[in-house]
C-alpha positions as CSV (number, residue, x, y, z in Angstrom):
1,M,-8.1,67.6,-50.7
2,L,-5.5,68.7,-53.2
3,K,-6.3,71.1,-56.1
4,T,-4.3,73.0,-58.7
5,I,-4.5,76.7,-59.5
6,S,-3.1,78.8,-62.3
7,V,-1.9,82.3,-61.2
8,I,-0.9,85.2,-63.4
9,V,0.8,88.0,-61.5
10,S,1.2,91.4,-63.3
11,G,3.1,94.5,-62.4
12,K,6.8,95.0,-61.8
13,V,7.4,91.3,-61.1
14,Q,10.4,90.5,-63.3
15,G,14.0,91.3,-62.3
16,V,13.0,91.7,-58.6
17,F,13.6,88.1,-57.5
18,Y,9.8,87.4,-57.6
19,R,10.2,83.8,-58.8
20,Q,12.9,82.9,-56.3
21,N,11.0,84.4,-53.4
22,T,7.7,82.7,-54.5
23,K,9.5,79.4,-54.7
24,E,10.8,79.8,-51.2
25,K,7.2,80.6,-49.9
26,A,5.7,77.7,-51.8
27,V,8.2,75.3,-50.3
28,E,7.5,76.8,-46.8
29,F,3.8,76.3,-47.4
30,G,4.2,72.7,-48.7
31,I,3.0,73.5,-52.2
32,T,4.3,71.9,-55.4
33,G,4.3,73.3,-58.9
34,E,6.2,75.7,-61.1
35,I,6.8,79.4,-61.8
36,K,8.1,81.1,-64.9
37,N,8.4,84.6,-66.4
38,L,6.2,85.3,-69.4
39,Q,7.3,87.3,-72.4
40,D,4.6,90.0,-71.7
41,G,6.4,90.9,-68.4
42,N,4.0,88.9,-66.2
43,V,4.8,85.8,-64.1
44,S,2.9,82.5,-64.4
45,I,2.4,80.1,-61.5
46,I,0.9,76.6,-61.5
47,A,0.5,75.4,-57.9
48,T,-0.9,72.3,-56.3
49,G,-1.8,72.0,-52.6
50,T,-4.7,72.2,-50.2
51,E,-7.1,75.1,-50.3
52,E,-5.5,76.6,-47.2
53,Q,-2.0,76.3,-48.6
54,L,-3.0,77.8,-51.9
55,N,-4.8,80.7,-50.1
56,K,-1.5,81.5,-48.2
57,L,0.4,81.5,-51.5
58,T,-2.1,83.7,-53.4
59,D,-2.2,86.2,-50.5
60,W,1.6,86.3,-50.6
61,C,1.6,86.8,-54.4
62,K,-0.5,90.0,-54.0
63,K,2.5,91.6,-52.1
64,G,5.5,89.7,-53.4
65,P,9.1,90.5,-52.4
66,P,10.1,94.0,-51.3
67,R,11.2,95.3,-54.8
68,A,8.1,94.0,-56.6
69,V,5.1,96.2,-57.5
70,V,2.1,93.8,-58.0
71,T,-0.8,95.4,-59.9
72,G,-2.8,92.3,-60.5
73,V,-3.2,88.6,-59.5
74,E,-5.5,86.4,-61.6
75,V,-6.3,83.0,-60.1
76,A,-8.2,80.1,-61.8
77,E,-8.7,76.5,-60.6
78,I,-7.5,74.0,-63.3
79,A,-7.3,70.3,-63.6
80,L,-5.3,68.6,-60.8
81,Q,-1.6,68.4,-61.8
82,P,0.7,66.4,-59.6
83,F,4.3,67.8,-59.2
84,E,7.1,66.3,-57.2
85,K,8.5,69.7,-56.1
86,F,8.2,73.4,-56.7
87,S,10.5,74.6,-59.4
88,I,11.4,77.7,-61.5
89,T,11.1,77.0,-65.2
90,R,12.2,79.1,-68.2
């Protein structure tokens, strides 16, 4: 069963290819949705997939790419949002 989550990732997550690497992982895991930088320095992710797929993504978000320093990951289930693909938005 599909579900959608909202994820806010904090720490040194901008300017370290966090969005691009997360997109690649999401595609690898079969997840659709979007990711964007926030003005406060955090990254916002809206992701739709199975619970197993989303767990893989959130586990990866806690580490991120090599240059990232993740200090927090907040996850909340939200209303189901269908996406055609996973994209980086501005």
